[in-house]
N, C-alpha and C positions, 0 to 999 in steps of 0.2 A: 504493500500500500504506500502511495506517495505521500508527501507532506500534506498536500491539500486534502486527500482522503482521510488521513489520520486526524487532521484538524476538524473536519466535518463530523467524524465519528465522536470525537471528544465533545464537540458542541451539542450533538444530539443526546449523548449520554448525560451531559449536564442538564439538558432540558428535562430528561426523564427524572433525574434526582430532584430538581426543584419542583416538578409537577407533583411529586409525592408530598412535598411540603405544602404546596398549594391545595392539594386535595384534603389534607388534614385541617387546614385553616377553614376551608369551605364547610367541611363536615361539622366542625365545632362552632361555626357562626350561627347566630340566631336566624330564624326565618325572616325577621324584620331586616336584619343586615343584608341577607341575600336579596331581599326585595329592593332595598335601597340601592344596592349595587346595580341591579338590572335597570332600575329607573334612571340612575345616573348614566348608564351606558347609552340609553335611548336619547337622553338630553345631549350627551357628548356627540352622538352621531349627527343630531340636528345642528349643533354648533359648528361641526366640522364639514358641513355639507359642501361648501365651495371646494375645499381641499379634496374631499372624496370624489366629487364629480370631475375635478381636474385630473385626478389619478385615473379614473375610469376612462376619460377621454384618451389618455395616453395608452391604456390597454387596448381600447378600440382601434386606435390608429395602427398599432402594431399588429392587431388581429387582421385588419384589412390588408395590410402589406404582406402578411404571411399566408393569405388565402384561406383564413378560417371560414367555414361554411356560414351561410346566412342564419340558419337556426342556432348555431353556436354563438354567433355574434349577438343574436337576439337574447340569448340567455345571459350573455355578458353585460349587456347594456344597463346602465343606470341613468335615470334622469331625475329631475326634482320630484316627480310624482312617485316613481319607484323607490327613491331613497326615503321619502316620507313614509312609504309603505313598510320599508325595512325598520325604521324607527318605531312606527306604530306596532309592528309585529313584536319587537322587543318589549314594548310596554305591555302588550297583551300577555306575554309570558310572566311579567311581573305581577299581573293581576290574578293569575291562576293560583290555586291553593298550593302551599309548599308541601311536597310529599314526604319530606324526611321526618322520621319519627312517628309517622302515622301507623297505628295498629290496624292491619287489614283483617285480622281475626284474633279472637281471644277466648279462652276457655279455662275452666278449672277442673283438674283431675280429682278422682275420689280421695286421693291422699292429701288434697289441699293445695297442690302446686298450681300456681297461676301461670299460664303459658300464653304468650302473645307473639304473633308474627308481625314484625315491625319493619317498615320500609327503611332502607339505608342506602347511601350512595354506592355506586359500583367502584369508584376510586378514580383512576386516571383513564381517560378516554382519548384515543387518537382518531382524528377525523381527517380522512384523505378524500379530497373532492376536486371536481373540475368545473370550470366555466362560471359558476354562479357566485358572485361576490356576496349576495344576501345570505348564503350559507354561513359565512364567517360570523355574522351577527346572530343568526338563528341558533347556530351550534353553541356559541358562547353563552347566550341567554339561557338556553335550555340546560346546559351543563351547570351553570351557576344555580339555577332554580333547583336542580336535582342534587346539588352538593358535590358535583364531580369536577375535578380539574380536567382541562382539555388541551391537547396539543393539536393545532390546526396546520394542515398542509394543503393549501389550495393549489390549483393548476398554475403553471407559469404564464398562461394567457391572461390571468387576472391578478397577477402578483401586486401591481401597484394599488389596485382597488382594495385588495385584501389587507395590505399593510396599512392603508389609510383608515380603513374601518377598524382594524385592530388597535391602532393608536387611540381612537376614541374609546374603545372598550377598556383599554388599560387605564385611561383616566377615570372612567366610571368606577372601576374596581378600587382604585386608590382613594377616590372620594368617599367610598363607603368603608374604608379601613381594611380592605382585603388585599392580599398580595397579588402583584402582577403575575406571579407564577401560577395563579389559578387558571389563566387563559393565556397560553403562549402560542406563537405562530412561527413556523419555519420561514426564515427570511431569504433563503436561497432557492433558486429554481432547480438546483442540482438534483437529478433524479436519484442520486445515491441516498438522499435524505429519506426517500420512501423506503428504500431497502433497510435503512437503519430502524425506521419505525416498525417495519414488519418483523424485525428481529426481536422486538419487544423491549428494547432499550434496557437490557439487564433486568428484565422482569418488572420494569416500572409500569408498563402499560397493562391495564386490566381488560380493555376491550378496544377493538379496532373497527371503525365504521367507514366503509368505502361508499362514496356517492359519485357516480360517474358512468362512463361507458362500460360496455361488456368486457373489454380488455383489461381495464383497471380493476374491476370487481374480480375477474378471473385470476389476475395476478395476486391480489390480496388474499383470496381464498386459498390459492395454491401455496403461497410462500409464508403466510403469517405464522408466527410462533406465539401468538396470543389469540384469544377467542375473537371471532369475527361476527358482526351483525350484518347479514347480507342484504343488499339492495340491488336486485336484478333489474334489467330493463323492463319498461312498461309495454309488454305485448298485450295490450288491452283490447277487449272485444265488446261490441254492443250487439245483442241479439234481439232482433225485432220479431216477436212471436205473432202468430196468426191472429191472436186476440188483441193486438195493439191498436190504439187510436191513431189514425194516419197523421193528423196534425202534431200530436204529442211525439210521435216517432220522428217526424221531420225535425222538429225543434231540438229534441234531445240529441239526435245523431249529429246534426250540424254543430251544435255546441260542443259535443264530446270530441269531435275531430278538430274543429277550427277555432274555438275560442282562443287557445294558445297552442300551436302545434308543437312547440319545443319543450313542453312540460311532460313529466313522466306519466301523468294521468290522461294524456291525450289518447283517444281511441285510434288503433291502427288497423283493426279489422271489423267489418260490418258483416254480421250473419243474419240472413233473412229466412224465415220459415217458408218452406216450399208450398205449404198449404195456402198461403196468401201472397206469395212473392209477386205475382203479376199485378196485384192491387197495391202492395206496399212499396215495392222497389222503385217504380218510375217516379213518384213524387219526391222520394228521398234522394234518388240519384240526380234529379233535376235541380233540387235545391243545392246540393253539394257542388255540382258542376258550375252553376251560376255564381257560387261563392268562390270559385277558383280552385276547386279540389280535383285532382286527377284520380280516376277510379281504375282499379285493376281487378277484373272479375274472373271467376271460374266460368266454365262452359254454360252452366244454367243461368248465371247472372248476365252473361253477355248475350244470351238468347233473348232476354227481356230488355236489356239496355245495350244495344250493339256498339255504342260509342265507347264503351269501356275498352281499355287495353287488356290483353290476355295476361292473367295472373300466372306466375310460376310458383313452384314450391317455396322458393326463397321469399316470396312476398308474405307468406304466412308466418315467417319467423323474423321479419324485419321491423325494427322500431324506426320508422321513417323520421319522426320529429320534423315533418314537412307536410305540406298539403297534399298528401297522397294517402289513399285508403284502399285496402284490399277488401274485396266483396265476395262472399260465398253464399250459396243457397244450401240450407241444411234441412234435415228432416226432424222438425220439432225440437223440443227441449233436449231430448236424448242426443240428437245430431249436433246441436250446439255444444252440449257438454263434452261430447267426444272430440269435436274440433278444438275446443279450448284446452282440453286435457292433453291433446297431442301437440299443439303448437304454442300454447300460452306460457307465460312466465310466472303465473301465480300471483300477479300483481293486482289488477282491478278488472272486473267484468260486470256487465250490466244487462238486464233484460227489460224490454219494454212490452208491457202487456196489461190488459184489463182483466185477465183471467187469473184469479187468486191461486188456483190450483197449479197453474203453469209457473207462476212466480215462486211458489213454495218448492216446486220440484227443481227449479233452476238453482235456488238458494241451497238446496240439499245436495245437488249433484256437482256443482261447481266449487272446487276446493281452492279458492284464491284468497289472498289476504283481505281483499275488499270485494264484496258482492253487493251490487245495487239493484234496486227494483224501481223502474220508472224515474231514473235520475241519471244525469250525465256523469261519465267517468271522470270528468274534471273536478268532481268533488273529492277526489283522492288527494286530500291535503289536510295536514294536521290542523291548520287554522280553521278550516271548514268543519272539522270534527270538534272544535272547541278546545283544542290543546294549546292555543296561543300561537304556536309555530310547530315545526317538525324538523327533525334532524335527517329524515328520510322515510321511505316506505319500505319496511322490512318484508322481504318475501320468504325468508326462512321461517320455520315454525318454532324455533327456540332462539333467543330468549324472549324476544318480542315479535309481534307480527302486525303489519299494517303501519299506519302513521306512528312514528316514534316521537313522543313528546316527553315532557319531564318525568311523568310517572313511569314510562317505559324505560327510562334511564336509571331506574333504581333496582336493587335487588332486595333481599330481606335477611333478617336474622331473627332467631327466636330468643326472646327474653323470658326467662323462667324465674319466678319469685316464690320463695318458700318461707316457711316459718320455723325452720330447723329440721326439716325432713331428712332422713337418711334411708338409703335403699336396703331392704332386708336381703 
């Protein structure tokens, strides 16, 4: 290892050690102190708006010069409205109940022992993410709310934005009397820093959360020497059942695909019940096409809407993050569930129907982190769930699933209180 590599390894190891200290300080802080810190972070983001937007403009200019795709640039973009949304999201986290120390269950044994299962912080979390500078603020706020220290490693494409937001977060922590070590950020774009985090930093890291493209998540899951909370791509489906109201179906599908095409909750495949496809598909396809969406259909879908391009197998497994939608005609709920089970990522799937029996069957058969009935997949968002914000949508089944908010960033311990009992 050369001198630069050794220096980076030493820096990362130091971040791990100080993060443990920050985690202890957060765990021992009062709920009121954690709340004050998050509120101060939001205030500092607003105070630093000009500097943050200037940093973001620098990232955007470099992204354009480097040929970053339009959807990725859209994810990267901050303007006054979006930055205010970031600050408001941090404030929303401050307003949710502090989860630390809450007893989720409590009982008394026949021998008189009082046993409680109590929420406690996980410890030190490492967050590796791409493109979205708002994740810097969301992750910091949620980790402080849940009493966890966090080491942030954003993508090189948004490094200036992330550093500017982190500077505001650091001021907020200090204003509340909490150490800067509670929320640290990797300041170098050197990819070796990711490798250091995946090594666990001498067992300093308790949980790694990747948020980004398939290759990033795959690397983290393959190489991490600490537990990983997985966030796979959003291969999300909307199934329009034969019992769907046409107008409701049009509105929901257009919103699910096009409200924001670059978010992980955007629909990527439309499934239409063959029992009513000739009635349902034409108005939906017409609305999508008029809104600028490219459609790629299977043979049955193209027979009804010939203007569609021919879908390939690859289309069923592609997260477009663009105004492109794959379309297939399926045989009822069972056909939809089979397609989703074969090609989906277990993220978010929705059924549109006025048939309660079909809705219940879909909910039971589709095993995704989020299953919706008569609602857009774009509600796959921690803020929309009332979590204040989210650190990602977990598609694993352990330790959390779906939107990961402050409560999902806790573990638990058992507190057992006795009056002198000894075991015979």
